[in-house]
CHARMM-style PDB file with segment names, atoms N, HN, CA, C and O in Angstrom:
ATOM      1  N   MET     1      68.413 116.482  58.236  1.00  0.00      PROA
ATOM      2  CA  MET     1      67.428 117.028  57.335  1.00  0.00      PROA
ATOM      3  C   MET     1      67.852 118.460  56.974  1.00  0.00      PROA
ATOM      4  O   MET     1      68.301 119.222  57.831  1.00  0.00      PROA
ATOM      5  N   SER     2      67.704 118.803  55.713  1.00  0.00      PROA
ATOM      6  HN  SER     2      67.340 118.184  55.016  1.00  0.00      PROA
ATOM      7  CA  SER     2      68.108 120.140  55.268  1.00  0.00      PROA
ATOM      8  C   SER     2      67.138 121.202  55.791  1.00  0.00      PROA
ATOM      9  O   SER     2      65.995 120.907  56.141  1.00  0.00      PROA
ATOM     10  N   GLU     3      67.616 122.416  55.832  1.00  0.00      PROA
ATOM     11  HN  GLU     3      68.544 122.655  55.548  1.00  0.00      PROA
ATOM     12  CA  GLU     3      66.782 123.531  56.299  1.00  0.00      PROA
ATOM     13  C   GLU     3      65.564 123.713  55.394  1.00  0.00      PROA
ATOM     14  O   GLU     3      64.470 123.992  55.885  1.00  0.00      PROA
ATOM     15  N   LYS     4      65.737 123.561  54.102  1.00  0.00      PROA
ATOM     16  HN  LYS     4      66.625 123.334  53.704  1.00  0.00      PROA
ATOM     17  CA  LYS     4      64.626 123.697  53.149  1.00  0.00      PROA
ATOM     18  C   LYS     4      63.566 122.630  53.424  1.00  0.00      PROA
ATOM     19  O   LYS     4      62.370 122.922  53.396  1.00  0.00      PROA
ATOM     20  N   ARG     5      63.998 121.404  53.688  1.00  0.00      PROA
ATOM     21  HN  ARG     5      64.969 121.168  53.711  1.00  0.00      PROA
ATOM     22  CA  ARG     5      63.063 120.305  53.977  1.00  0.00      PROA
ATOM     23  C   ARG     5      62.288 120.597  55.263  1.00  0.00      PROA
ATOM     24  O   ARG     5      61.094 120.308  55.345  1.00  0.00      PROA
ATOM     25  N   LYS     6      62.962 121.168  56.266  1.00  0.00      PROA
ATOM     26  HN  LYS     6      63.931 121.402  56.199  1.00  0.00      PROA
ATOM     27  CA  LYS     6      62.282 121.537  57.508  1.00  0.00      PROA
ATOM     28  C   LYS     6      61.212 122.585  57.251  1.00  0.00      PROA
ATOM     29  O   LYS     6      60.114 122.510  57.803  1.00  0.00      PROA
ATOM     30  N   GLN     7      61.531 123.558  56.416  1.00  0.00      PROA
ATOM     31  HN  GLN     7      62.422 123.620  55.968  1.00  0.00      PROA
ATOM     32  CA  GLN     7      60.559 124.604  56.089  1.00  0.00      PROA
ATOM     33  C   GLN     7      59.355 124.030  55.352  1.00  0.00      PROA
ATOM     34  O   GLN     7      58.215 124.409  55.623  1.00  0.00      PROA
ATOM     35  N   ILE     8      59.608 123.121  54.426  1.00  0.00      PROA
ATOM     36  HN  ILE     8      60.533 122.813  54.206  1.00  0.00      PROA
ATOM     37  CA  ILE     8      58.514 122.487  53.677  1.00  0.00      PROA
ATOM     38  C   ILE     8      57.640 121.668  54.618  1.00  0.00      PROA
ATOM     39  O   ILE     8      56.414 121.765  54.567  1.00  0.00      PROA
ATOM     40  N   ASN     9      58.252 120.870  55.469  1.00  0.00      PROA
ATOM     41  HN  ASN     9      59.248 120.791  55.511  1.00  0.00      PROA
ATOM     42  CA  ASN     9      57.488 120.058  56.418  1.00  0.00      PROA
ATOM     43  C   ASN     9      56.649 120.932  57.342  1.00  0.00      PROA
ATOM     44  O   ASN     9      55.504 120.599  57.648  1.00  0.00      PROA
ATOM     45  N   TYR    10      57.218 122.046  57.783  1.00  0.00      PROA
ATOM     46  HN  TYR    10      58.148 122.316  57.535  1.00  0.00      PROA
ATOM     47  CA  TYR    10      56.487 122.962  58.646  1.00  0.00      PROA
ATOM     48  C   TYR    10      55.290 123.564  57.909  1.00  0.00      PROA
ATOM     49  O   TYR    10      54.192 123.638  58.460  1.00  0.00      PROA
ATOM     50  N   ALA    11      55.502 123.991  56.674  1.00  0.00      PROA
ATOM     51  HN  ALA    11      56.394 123.932  56.227  1.00  0.00      PROA
ATOM     52  CA  ALA    11      54.407 124.573  55.892  1.00  0.00      PROA
ATOM     53  C   ALA    11      53.297 123.547  55.656  1.00  0.00      PROA
ATOM     54  O   ALA    11      52.114 123.875  55.750  1.00  0.00      PROA
ATOM     55  N   VAL    12      53.678 122.320  55.352  1.00  0.00      PROA
ATOM     56  HN  VAL    12      54.639 122.054  55.276  1.00  0.00      PROA
ATOM     57  CA  VAL    12      52.686 121.256  55.136  1.00  0.00      PROA
ATOM     58  C   VAL    12      51.873 121.030  56.414  1.00  0.00      PROA
ATOM     59  O   VAL    12      50.650 120.903  56.358  1.00  0.00      PROA
ATOM     60  N   ALA    13      52.545 120.981  57.554  1.00  0.00      PROA
ATOM     61  HN  ALA    13      53.539 121.084  57.600  1.00  0.00      PROA
ATOM     62  CA  ALA    13      51.846 120.797  58.825  1.00  0.00      PROA
ATOM     63  C   ALA    13      50.903 121.959  59.106  1.00  0.00      PROA
ATOM     64  O   ALA    13      49.779 121.754  59.563  1.00  0.00      PROA
ATOM     65  N   CYS    14      51.355 123.168  58.837  1.00  0.00      PROA
ATOM     66  HN  CYS    14      52.268 123.335  58.466  1.00  0.00      PROA
ATOM     67  CA  CYS    14      50.514 124.349  59.073  1.00  0.00      PROA
ATOM     68  C   CYS    14      49.283 124.345  58.175  1.00  0.00      PROA
ATOM     69  O   CYS    14      48.179 124.645  58.630  1.00  0.00      PROA
ATOM     70  N   VAL    15      49.469 124.009  56.910  1.00  0.00      PROA
ATOM     71  HN  VAL    15      50.366 123.766  56.541  1.00  0.00      PROA
ATOM     72  CA  VAL    15      48.331 123.964  55.988  1.00  0.00      PROA
ATOM     73  C   VAL    15      47.331 122.910  56.452  1.00  0.00      PROA
ATOM     74  O   VAL    15      46.126 123.163  56.471  1.00  0.00      PROA
ATOM     75  N   GLY    16      47.818 121.742  56.823  1.00  0.00      PROA
ATOM     76  HN  GLY    16      48.797 121.537  56.808  1.00  0.00      PROA
ATOM     77  CA  GLY    16      46.928 120.682  57.293  1.00  0.00      PROA
ATOM     78  C   GLY    16      46.157 121.068  58.539  1.00  0.00      PROA
ATOM     79  O   GLY    16      44.959 120.803  58.641  1.00  0.00      PROA
ATOM     80  N   GLU    17      46.835 121.689  59.480  1.00  0.00      PROA
ATOM     81  HN  GLU    17      47.808 121.904  59.397  1.00  0.00      PROA
ATOM     82  CA  GLU    17      46.164 122.116  60.706  1.00  0.00      PROA
ATOM     83  C   GLU    17      45.205 123.278  60.447  1.00  0.00      PROA
ATOM     84  O   GLU    17      44.140 123.349  61.061  1.00  0.00      PROA
ATOM     85  N   PHE    18      45.571 124.178  59.552  1.00  0.00      PROA
ATOM     86  HN  PHE    18      46.436 124.120  59.053  1.00  0.00      PROA
ATOM     87  CA  PHE    18      44.683 125.275  59.186  1.00  0.00      PROA
ATOM     88  C   PHE    18      43.402 124.706  58.571  1.00  0.00      PROA
ATOM     89  O   PHE    18      42.301 125.150  58.896  1.00  0.00      PROA
ATOM     90  N   ALA    19      43.552 123.729  57.690  1.00  0.00      PROA
ATOM     91  HN  ALA    19      44.447 123.369  57.426  1.00  0.00      PROA
ATOM     92  CA  ALA    19      42.396 123.084  57.060  1.00  0.00      PROA
ATOM     93  C   ALA    19      41.492 122.454  58.124  1.00  0.00      PROA
ATOM     94  O   ALA    19      40.276 122.648  58.113  1.00  0.00      PROA
ATOM     95  N   ARG    20      42.095 121.709  59.029  1.00  0.00      PROA
ATOM     96  HN  ARG    20      43.082 121.551  59.038  1.00  0.00      PROA
ATOM     97  CA  ARG    20      41.323 121.037  60.078  1.00  0.00      PROA
ATOM     98  C   ARG    20      40.590 122.051  60.950  1.00  0.00      PROA
ATOM     99  O   ARG    20      39.403 121.893  61.239  1.00  0.00      PROA
ATOM    100  N   LYS    21      41.302 123.085  61.362  1.00  0.00      PROA
ATOM    101  HN  LYS    21      42.265 123.214  61.127  1.00  0.00      PROA
ATOM    102  CA  LYS    21      40.739 124.087  62.261  1.00  0.00      PROA
ATOM    103  C   LYS    21      39.565 124.832  61.644  1.00  0.00      PROA
ATOM    104  O   LYS    21      38.622 125.210  62.339  1.00  0.00      PROA
ATOM    105  N   HSD    22      39.630 125.042  60.327  1.00  0.00      PROA
ATOM    106  HN  HSD    22      40.396 124.735  59.762  1.00  0.00      PROA
ATOM    107  CA  HSD    22      38.607 125.851  59.659  1.00  0.00      PROA
ATOM    108  C   HSD    22      37.640 125.022  58.814  1.00  0.00      PROA
ATOM    109  O   HSD    22      36.855 125.579  58.046  1.00  0.00      PROA
ATOM    110  N   GLY    23      37.690 123.714  58.947  1.00  0.00      PROA
ATOM    111  HN  GLY    23      38.327 123.261  59.571  1.00  0.00      PROA
ATOM    112  CA  GLY    23      36.738 122.836  58.260  1.00  0.00      PROA
ATOM    113  C   GLY    23      36.895 122.832  56.748  1.00  0.00      PROA
ATOM    114  O   GLY    23      35.908 122.731  56.019  1.00  0.00      PROA
ATOM    115  N   LEU    24      38.126 122.940  56.275  1.00  0.00      PROA
ATOM    116  HN  LEU    24      38.928 123.022  56.867  1.00  0.00      PROA
ATOM    117  CA  LEU    24      38.397 122.943  54.838  1.00  0.00      PROA
ATOM    118  C   LEU    24      39.133 121.671  54.460  1.00  0.00      PROA
ATOM    119  O   LEU    24      39.731 121.015  55.314  1.00  0.00      PROA
ATOM    120  N   ASN    25      39.090 121.322  53.179  1.00  0.00      PROA
ATOM    121  HN  ASN    25      38.604 121.854  52.486  1.00  0.00      PROA
ATOM    122  CA  ASN    25      39.987 120.254  52.751  1.00  0.00      PROA
ATOM    123  C   ASN    25      41.353 120.882  52.522  1.00  0.00      PROA
ATOM    124  O   ASN    25      41.464 122.101  52.394  1.00  0.00      PROA
ATOM    125  N   VAL    26      42.376 120.070  52.471  1.00  0.00      PROA
ATOM    126  HN  VAL    26      42.286 119.080  52.575  1.00  0.00      PROA
ATOM    127  CA  VAL    26      43.749 120.571  52.419  1.00  0.00      PROA
ATOM    128  C   VAL    26      43.992 121.387  51.149  1.00  0.00      PROA
ATOM    129  O   VAL    26      44.677 122.409  51.190  1.00  0.00      PROA
ATOM    130  N   LYS    27      43.445 120.947  50.040  1.00  0.00      PROA
ATOM    131  HN  LYS    27      42.889 120.117  50.007  1.00  0.00      PROA
ATOM    132  CA  LYS    27      43.643 121.679  48.777  1.00  0.00      PROA
ATOM    133  C   LYS    27      43.052 123.085  48.868  1.00  0.00      PROA
ATOM    134  O   LYS    27      43.703 124.058  48.484  1.00  0.00      PROA
ATOM    135  N   ASP    28      41.832 123.195  49.370  1.00  0.00      PROA
ATOM    136  HN  ASP    28      41.304 122.405  49.682  1.00  0.00      PROA
ATOM    137  CA  ASP    28      41.195 124.506  49.491  1.00  0.00      PROA
ATOM    138  C   ASP    28      41.946 125.390  50.482  1.00  0.00      PROA
ATOM    139  O   ASP    28      42.090 126.593  50.265  1.00  0.00      PROA
ATOM    140  N   ALA    29      42.416 124.797  51.556  1.00  0.00      PROA
ATOM    141  HN  ALA    29      42.299 123.820  51.733  1.00  0.00      PROA
ATOM    142  CA  ALA    29      43.187 125.566  52.534  1.00  0.00      PROA
ATOM    143  C   ALA    29      44.466 126.100  51.896  1.00  0.00      PROA
ATOM    144  O   ALA    29      44.800 127.272  52.063  1.00  0.00      PROA
ATOM    145  N   PHE    30      45.179 125.247  51.168  1.00  0.00      PROA
ATOM    146  HN  PHE    30      44.908 124.294  51.032  1.00  0.00      PROA
ATOM    147  CA  PHE    30      46.410 125.692  50.518  1.00  0.00      PROA
ATOM    148  C   PHE    30      46.122 126.813  49.530  1.00  0.00      PROA
ATOM    149  O   PHE    30      46.827 127.822  49.514  1.00  0.00      PROA
ATOM    150  N   CYS    31      45.098 126.646  48.712  1.00  0.00      PROA
ATOM    151  HN  CYS    31      44.525 125.826  48.725  1.00  0.00      PROA
ATOM    152  CA  CYS    31      44.759 127.679  47.725  1.00  0.00      PROA
ATOM    153  C   CYS    31      44.450 129.007  48.405  1.00  0.00      PROA
ATOM    154  O   CYS    31      44.908 130.055  47.950  1.00  0.00      PROA
ATOM    155  N   PHE    32      43.682 128.976  49.485  1.00  0.00      PROA
ATOM    156  HN  PHE    32      43.310 128.124  49.855  1.00  0.00      PROA
ATOM    157  CA  PHE    32      43.351 130.186  50.238  1.00  0.00      PROA
ATOM    158  C   PHE    32      44.613 130.817  50.808  1.00  0.00      PROA
ATOM    159  O   PHE    32      44.838 132.018  50.652  1.00  0.00      PROA
ATOM    160  N   LEU    33      45.430 130.013  51.464  1.00  0.00      PROA
ATOM    161  HN  LEU    33      45.248 129.038  51.591  1.00  0.00      PROA
ATOM    162  CA  LEU    33      46.648 130.518  52.098  1.00  0.00      PROA
ATOM    163  C   LEU    33      47.651 131.039  51.075  1.00  0.00      PROA
ATOM    164  O   LEU    33      48.347 132.020  51.336  1.00  0.00      PROA
ATOM    165  N   PHE    34      47.729 130.402  49.932  1.00  0.00      PROA
ATOM    166  HN  PHE    34      47.163 129.605  49.720  1.00  0.00      PROA
ATOM    167  CA  PHE    34      48.633 130.858  48.881  1.00  0.00      PROA
ATOM    168  C   PHE    34      48.126 132.168  48.279  1.00  0.00      PROA
ATOM    169  O   PHE    34      48.890 133.119  48.115  1.00  0.00      PROA
ATOM    170  N   ARG    35      46.842 132.211  47.954  1.00  0.00      PROA
ATOM    171  HN  ARG    35      46.221 131.438  48.087  1.00  0.00      PROA
ATOM    172  CA  ARG    35      46.260 133.396  47.311  1.00  0.00      PROA
ATOM    173  C   ARG    35      46.402 134.640  48.181  1.00  0.00      PROA
ATOM    174  O   ARG    35      46.669 135.732  47.681  1.00  0.00      PROA
ATOM    175  N   TYR    36      46.223 134.464  49.479  1.00  0.00      PROA
ATOM    176  HN  TYR    36      46.006 133.576  49.885  1.00  0.00      PROA
ATOM    177  CA  TYR    36      46.231 135.618  50.378  1.00  0.00      PROA
ATOM    178  C   TYR    36      47.542 135.761  51.158  1.00  0.00      PROA
ATOM    179  O   TYR    36      47.587 136.378  52.222  1.00  0.00      PROA
ATOM    180  N   LYS    37      48.600 135.180  50.602  1.00  0.00      PROA
ATOM    181  HN  LYS    37      48.564 134.679  49.737  1.00  0.00      PROA
ATOM    182  CA  LYS    37      49.991 135.438  51.011  1.00  0.00      PROA
ATOM    183  C   LYS    37      50.455 134.800  52.316  1.00  0.00      PROA
ATOM    184  O   LYS    37      51.536 135.141  52.797  1.00  0.00      PROA
ATOM    185  N   ALA    38      49.687 133.891  52.909  1.00  0.00      PROA
ATOM    186  HN  ALA    38      48.809 133.613  52.518  1.00  0.00      PROA
ATOM    187  CA  ALA    38      50.138 133.264  54.161  1.00  0.00      PROA
ATOM    188  C   ALA    38      51.269 132.271  53.922  1.00  0.00      PROA
ATOM    189  O   ALA    38      52.131 132.109  54.785  1.00  0.00      PROA
ATOM    190  N   ILE    39      51.286 131.608  52.777  1.00  0.00      PROA
ATOM    191  HN  ILE    39      50.586 131.740  52.075  1.00  0.00      PROA
ATOM    192  CA  ILE    39      52.383 130.691  52.464  1.00  0.00      PROA
ATOM    193  C   ILE    39      53.673 131.489  52.324  1.00  0.00      PROA
ATOM    194  O   ILE    39      54.715 131.092  52.846  1.00  0.00      PROA
ATOM    195  N   GLU    40      53.602 132.597  51.626  1.00  0.00      PROA
ATOM    196  HN  GLU    40      52.756 132.919  51.202  1.00  0.00      PROA
ATOM    197  CA  GLU    40      54.769 133.480  51.493  1.00  0.00      PROA
ATOM    198  C   GLU    40      55.229 133.982  52.859  1.00  0.00      PROA
ATOM    199  O   GLU    40      56.427 134.045  53.137  1.00  0.00      PROA
ATOM    200  N   PHE    41      54.263 134.337  53.707  1.00  0.00      PROA
ATOM    201  HN  PHE    41      53.291 134.286  53.481  1.00  0.00      PROA
ATOM    202  CA  PHE    41      54.566 134.781  55.067  1.00  0.00      PROA
ATOM    203  C   PHE    41      55.312 133.703  55.848  1.00  0.00      PROA
ATOM    204  O   PHE    41      56.304 133.993  56.517  1.00  0.00      PROA
ATOM    205  N   LEU    42      54.838 132.459  55.765  1.00  0.00      PROA
ATOM    206  HN  LEU    42      54.033 132.223  55.221  1.00  0.00      PROA
ATOM    207  CA  LEU    42      55.506 131.366  56.466  1.00  0.00      PROA
ATOM    208  C   LEU    42      56.933 131.175  55.964  1.00  0.00      PROA
ATOM    209  O   LEU    42      57.858 130.958  56.746  1.00  0.00      PROA
ATOM    210  N   LYS    43      57.093 131.260  54.663  1.00  0.00      PROA
ATOM    211  HN  LYS    43      56.341 131.437  54.027  1.00  0.00      PROA
ATOM    212  CA  LYS    43      58.412 131.097  54.068  1.00  0.00      PROA
ATOM    213  C   LYS    43      59.363 132.194  54.535  1.00  0.00      PROA
ATOM    214  O   LYS    43      60.507 131.916  54.895  1.00  0.00      PROA
ATOM    215  N   GLU    44      58.897 133.423  54.529  1.00  0.00      PROA
ATOM    216  HN  GLU    44      57.968 133.649  54.236  1.00  0.00      PROA
ATOM    217  CA  GLU    44      59.744 134.563  54.893  1.00  0.00      PROA
ATOM    218  C   GLU    44      60.014 134.642  56.396  1.00  0.00      PROA
ATOM    219  O   GLU    44      61.036 135.187  56.814  1.00  0.00      PROA
ATOM    220  N   ASN    45      59.110 134.105  57.204  1.00  0.00      PROA
ATOM    221  HN  ASN    45      58.280 133.663  56.864  1.00  0.00      PROA
ATOM    222  CA  ASN    45      59.226 134.239  58.658  1.00  0.00      PROA
ATOM    223  C   ASN    45      59.388 132.908  59.377  1.00  0.00      PROA
ATOM    224  O   ASN    45      59.073 132.794  60.561  1.00  0.00      PROA
ATOM    225  N   TYR    46      59.872 131.917  58.670  1.00  0.00      PROA
ATOM    226  HN  TYR    46      60.128 132.009  57.708  1.00  0.00      PROA
ATOM    227  CA  TYR    46      60.034 130.585  59.254  1.00  0.00      PROA
ATOM    228  C   TYR    46      60.854 130.616  60.542  1.00  0.00      PROA
ATOM    229  O   TYR    46      60.501 129.965  61.525  1.00  0.00      PROA
ATOM    230  N   ASP    47      61.937 131.367  60.533  1.00  0.00      PROA
ATOM    231  HN  ASP    47      62.224 131.896  59.734  1.00  0.00      PROA
ATOM    232  CA  ASP    47      62.832 131.393  61.697  1.00  0.00      PROA
ATOM    233  C   ASP    47      62.109 131.749  62.990  1.00  0.00      PROA
ATOM    234  O   ASP    47      62.456 131.246  64.059  1.00  0.00      PROA
ATOM    235  N   ILE    48      61.109 132.611  62.895  1.00  0.00      PROA
ATOM    236  HN  ILE    48      60.827 133.019  62.027  1.00  0.00      PROA
ATOM    237  CA  ILE    48      60.343 133.015  64.071  1.00  0.00      PROA
ATOM    238  C   ILE    48      59.120 132.133  64.260  1.00  0.00      PROA
ATOM    239  O   ILE    48      58.869 131.636  65.358  1.00  0.00      PROA
ATOM    240  N   GLU    49      58.364 131.939  63.194  1.00  0.00      PROA
ATOM    241  HN  GLU    49      58.568 132.343  62.302  1.00  0.00      PROA
ATOM    242  CA  GLU    49      57.079 131.229  63.294  1.00  0.00      PROA
ATOM    243  C   GLU    49      57.234 129.807  63.828  1.00  0.00      PROA
ATOM    244  O   GLU    49      56.387 129.353  64.598  1.00  0.00      PROA
ATOM    245  N   HSD    50      58.286 129.097  63.442  1.00  0.00      PROA
ATOM    246  HN  HSD    50      58.973 129.466  62.816  1.00  0.00      PROA
ATOM    247  CA  HSD    50      58.386 127.705  63.889  1.00  0.00      PROA
ATOM    248  C   HSD    50      58.720 127.593  65.375  1.00  0.00      PROA
ATOM    249  O   HSD    50      58.669 126.501  65.941  1.00  0.00      PROA
ATOM    250  N   THR    51      59.062 128.715  66.008  1.00  0.00      PROA
ATOM    251  HN  THR    51      59.103 129.602  65.548  1.00  0.00      PROA
ATOM    252  CA  THR    51      59.317 128.685  67.449  1.00  0.00      PROA
ATOM    253  C   THR    51      58.048 128.945  68.261  1.00  0.00      PROA
ATOM    254  O   THR    51      58.036 128.760  69.478  1.00  0.00      PROA
ATOM    255  N   LEU    52      56.985 129.373  67.586  1.00  0.00      PROA
ATOM    256  HN  LEU    52      56.995 129.524  66.597  1.00  0.00      PROA
ATOM    257  CA  LEU    52      55.713 129.664  68.250  1.00  0.00      PROA
ATOM    258  C   LEU    52      54.870 128.400  68.343  1.00  0.00      PROA
ATOM    259  O   LEU    52      55.169 127.385  67.714  1.00  0.00      PROA
ATOM    260  N   SER    53      53.825 128.483  69.132  1.00  0.00      PROA
ATOM    261  HN  SER    53      53.582 129.308  69.643  1.00  0.00      PROA
ATOM    262  CA  SER    53      52.882 127.361  69.159  1.00  0.00      PROA
ATOM    263  C   SER    53      52.190 127.294  67.803  1.00  0.00      PROA
ATOM    264  O   SER    53      52.114 128.290  67.082  1.00  0.00      PROA
ATOM    265  N   LEU    54      51.692 126.123  67.468  1.00  0.00      PROA
ATOM    266  HN  LEU    54      51.753 125.315  68.054  1.00  0.00      PROA
ATOM    267  CA  LEU    54      50.988 125.961  66.201  1.00  0.00      PROA
ATOM    268  C   LEU    54      49.750 126.852  66.166  1.00  0.00      PROA
ATOM    269  O   LEU    54      49.432 127.415  65.119  1.00  0.00      PROA
ATOM    270  N   ASP    55      49.057 126.987  67.274  1.00  0.00      PROA
ATOM    271  HN  ASP    55      49.316 126.530  68.124  1.00  0.00      PROA
ATOM    272  CA  ASP    55      47.881 127.863  67.317  1.00  0.00      PROA
ATOM    273  C   ASP    55      48.251 129.311  67.020  1.00  0.00      PROA
ATOM    274  O   ASP    55      47.525 130.006  66.309  1.00  0.00      PROA
ATOM    275  N   ASP    56      49.380 129.768  67.564  1.00  0.00      PROA
ATOM    276  HN  ASP    56      49.970 129.204  68.141  1.00  0.00      PROA
ATOM    277  CA  ASP    56      49.829 131.130  67.269  1.00  0.00      PROA
ATOM    278  C   ASP    56      50.160 131.284  65.791  1.00  0.00      PROA
ATOM    279  O   ASP    56      49.810 132.294  65.180  1.00  0.00      PROA
ATOM    280  N   ALA    57      50.821 130.308  65.221  1.00  0.00      PROA
ATOM    281  HN  ALA    57      51.105 129.488  65.718  1.00  0.00      PROA
ATOM    282  CA  ALA    57      51.165 130.360  63.800  1.00  0.00      PROA
ATOM    283  C   ALA    57      49.901 130.388  62.938  1.00  0.00      PROA
ATOM    284  O   ALA    57      49.828 131.138  61.965  1.00  0.00      PROA
ATOM    285  N   LEU    58      48.906 129.571  63.294  1.00  0.00      PROA
ATOM    286  HN  LEU    58      48.965 128.961  64.084  1.00  0.00      PROA
ATOM    287  CA  LEU    58      47.653 129.557  62.540  1.00  0.00      PROA
ATOM    288  C   LEU    58      46.934 130.898  62.645  1.00  0.00      PROA
ATOM    289  O   LEU    58      46.372 131.382  61.662  1.00  0.00      PROA
ATOM    290  N   ASP    59      46.952 131.493  63.822  1.00  0.00      PROA
ATOM    291  HN  ASP    59      47.409 131.100  64.620  1.00  0.00      PROA
ATOM    292  CA  ASP    59      46.351 132.820  63.992  1.00  0.00      PROA
ATOM    293  C   ASP    59      47.084 133.854  63.147  1.00  0.00      PROA
ATOM    294  O   ASP    59      46.452 134.708  62.525  1.00  0.00      PROA
ATOM    295  N   ASP    60      48.408 133.784  63.120  1.00  0.00      PROA
ATOM    296  HN  ASP    60      48.922 133.090  63.626  1.00  0.00      PROA
ATOM    297  CA  ASP    60      49.193 134.709  62.297  1.00  0.00      PROA
ATOM    298  C   ASP    60      48.858 134.536  60.823  1.00  0.00      PROA
ATOM    299  O   ASP    60      48.723 135.520  60.096  1.00  0.00      PROA
ATOM    300  N   MET    61      48.723 133.299  60.379  1.00  0.00      PROA
ATOM    301  HN  MET    61      48.833 132.499  60.969  1.00  0.00      PROA
ATOM    302  CA  MET    61      48.398 133.034  58.980  1.00  0.00      PROA
ATOM    303  C   MET    61      47.040 133.617  58.616  1.00  0.00      PROA
ATOM    304  O   MET    61      46.887 134.219  57.554  1.00  0.00      PROA
ATOM    305  N   LEU    62      46.056 133.444  59.490  1.00  0.00      PROA
ATOM    306  HN  LEU    62      46.180 132.954  60.353  1.00  0.00      PROA
ATOM    307  CA  LEU    62      44.730 133.995  59.223  1.00  0.00      PROA
ATOM    308  C   LEU    62      44.781 135.517  59.188  1.00  0.00      PROA
ATOM    309  O   LEU    62      44.134 136.133  58.341  1.00  0.00      PROA
ATOM    310  N   THR    63      45.528 136.124  60.083  1.00  0.00      PROA
ATOM    311  HN  THR    63      46.053 135.623  60.771  1.00  0.00      PROA
ATOM    312  CA  THR    63      45.671 137.581  60.103  1.00  0.00      PROA
ATOM    313  C   THR    63      46.280 138.083  58.799  1.00  0.00      PROA
ATOM    314  O   THR    63      45.815 139.076  58.240  1.00  0.00      PROA
ATOM    315  N   VAL    64      47.307 137.411  58.317  1.00  0.00      PROA
ATOM    316  HN  VAL    64      47.685 136.604  58.771  1.00  0.00      PROA
ATOM    317  CA  VAL    64      47.934 137.787  57.051  1.00  0.00      PROA
ATOM    318  C   VAL    64      46.913 137.706  55.923  1.00  0.00      PROA
ATOM    319  O   VAL    64      46.817 138.618  55.101  1.00  0.00      PROA
ATOM    320  N   CYS    65      46.157 136.625  55.882  1.00  0.00      PROA
ATOM    321  HN  CYS    65      46.235 135.884  56.549  1.00  0.00      PROA
ATOM    322  CA  CYS    65      45.140 136.465  54.843  1.00  0.00      PROA
ATOM    323  C   CYS    65      44.099 137.582  54.905  1.00  0.00      PROA
ATOM    324  O   CYS    65      43.744 138.168  53.883  1.00  0.00      PROA
ATOM    325  N   GLU    66      43.624 137.864  56.092  1.00  0.00      PROA
ATOM    326  HN  GLU    66      43.913 137.388  56.922  1.00  0.00      PROA
ATOM    327  CA  GLU    66      42.615 138.906  56.249  1.00  0.00      PROA
ATOM    328  C   GLU    66      43.152 140.263  55.823  1.00  0.00      PROA
ATOM    329  O   GLU    66      42.427 141.047  55.211  1.00  0.00      PROA
ATOM    330  N   ARG    67      44.404 140.550  56.136  1.00  0.00      PROA
ATOM    331  HN  ARG    67      44.993 139.913  56.633  1.00  0.00      PROA
ATOM    332  CA  ARG    67      45.019 141.820  55.731  1.00  0.00      PROA
ATOM    333  C   ARG    67      45.192 141.921  54.221  1.00  0.00      PROA
ATOM    334  O   ARG    67      45.332 143.014  53.670  1.00  0.00      PROA
ATOM    335  N   ASN    68      45.182 140.777  53.567  1.00  0.00      PROA
ATOM    336  HN  ASN    68      45.068 139.890  54.014  1.00  0.00      PROA
ATOM    337  CA  ASN    68      45.316 140.755  52.107  1.00  0.00      PROA
ATOM    338  C   ASN    68      43.988 140.464  51.409  1.00  0.00      PROA
ATOM    339  O   ASN    68      43.969 140.084  50.238  1.00  0.00      PROA
ATOM    340  N   GLY    69      42.879 140.645  52.130  1.00  0.00      PROA
ATOM    341  HN  GLY    69      42.895 140.954  53.081  1.00  0.00      PROA
ATOM    342  CA  GLY    69      41.553 140.531  51.528  1.00  0.00      PROA
ATOM    343  C   GLY    69      40.870 139.195  51.652  1.00  0.00      PROA
ATOM    344  O   GLY    69      39.764 139.026  51.138  1.00  0.00      PROA
ATOM    345  N   GLY    70      41.484 138.246  52.310  1.00  0.00      PROA
ATOM    346  HN  GLY    70      42.382 138.384  52.727  1.00  0.00      PROA
ATOM    347  CA  GLY    70      40.884 136.918  52.447  1.00  0.00      PROA
ATOM    348  C   GLY    70      39.934 136.833  53.619  1.00  0.00      PROA
ATOM    349  O   GLY    70      40.225 137.343  54.700  1.00  0.00      PROA
ATOM    350  N   THR    71      38.820 136.202  53.412  1.00  0.00      PROA
ATOM    351  HN  THR    71      38.584 135.788  52.533  1.00  0.00      PROA
ATOM    352  CA  THR    71      37.868 135.954  54.505  1.00  0.00      PROA
ATOM    353  C   THR    71      37.375 134.520  54.417  1.00  0.00      PROA
ATOM    354  O   THR    71      37.217 133.967  53.328  1.00  0.00      PROA
ATOM    355  N   LEU    72      37.141 133.942  55.551  1.00  0.00      PROA
ATOM    356  HN  LEU    72      37.269 134.391  56.435  1.00  0.00      PROA
ATOM    357  CA  LEU    72      36.546 132.614  55.623  1.00  0.00      PROA
ATOM    358  C   LEU    72      35.093 132.779  56.005  1.00  0.00      PROA
ATOM    359  O   LEU    72      34.776 133.283  57.082  1.00  0.00      PROA
ATOM    360  N   ALA    73      34.219 132.355  55.125  1.00  0.00      PROA
ATOM    361  HN  ALA    73      34.477 131.945  54.250  1.00  0.00      PROA
ATOM    362  CA  ALA    73      32.788 132.507  55.381  1.00  0.00      PROA
ATOM    363  C   ALA    73      32.197 131.315  56.059  1.00  0.00      PROA
ATOM    364  OT1 ALA    73      30.999 131.296  56.340  1.00  0.00      PROA
TER     365      ALA     73
END
């Protein structure tokens, strides 16, 4: 599997788990994560993030969103 495909699969898994954890549908989760730069963060930091637990990665994604003005109500 190519490195790009691994990154895409990882991002898809993270979005799905983020949606589940926060009670969102996958589309809304992706839109939130994209708008508040967590998708970009995952792309730029894949080498490190994919070595962490999924819970740590989800926490990092939420932190990035919050730092960029995103809140989950």
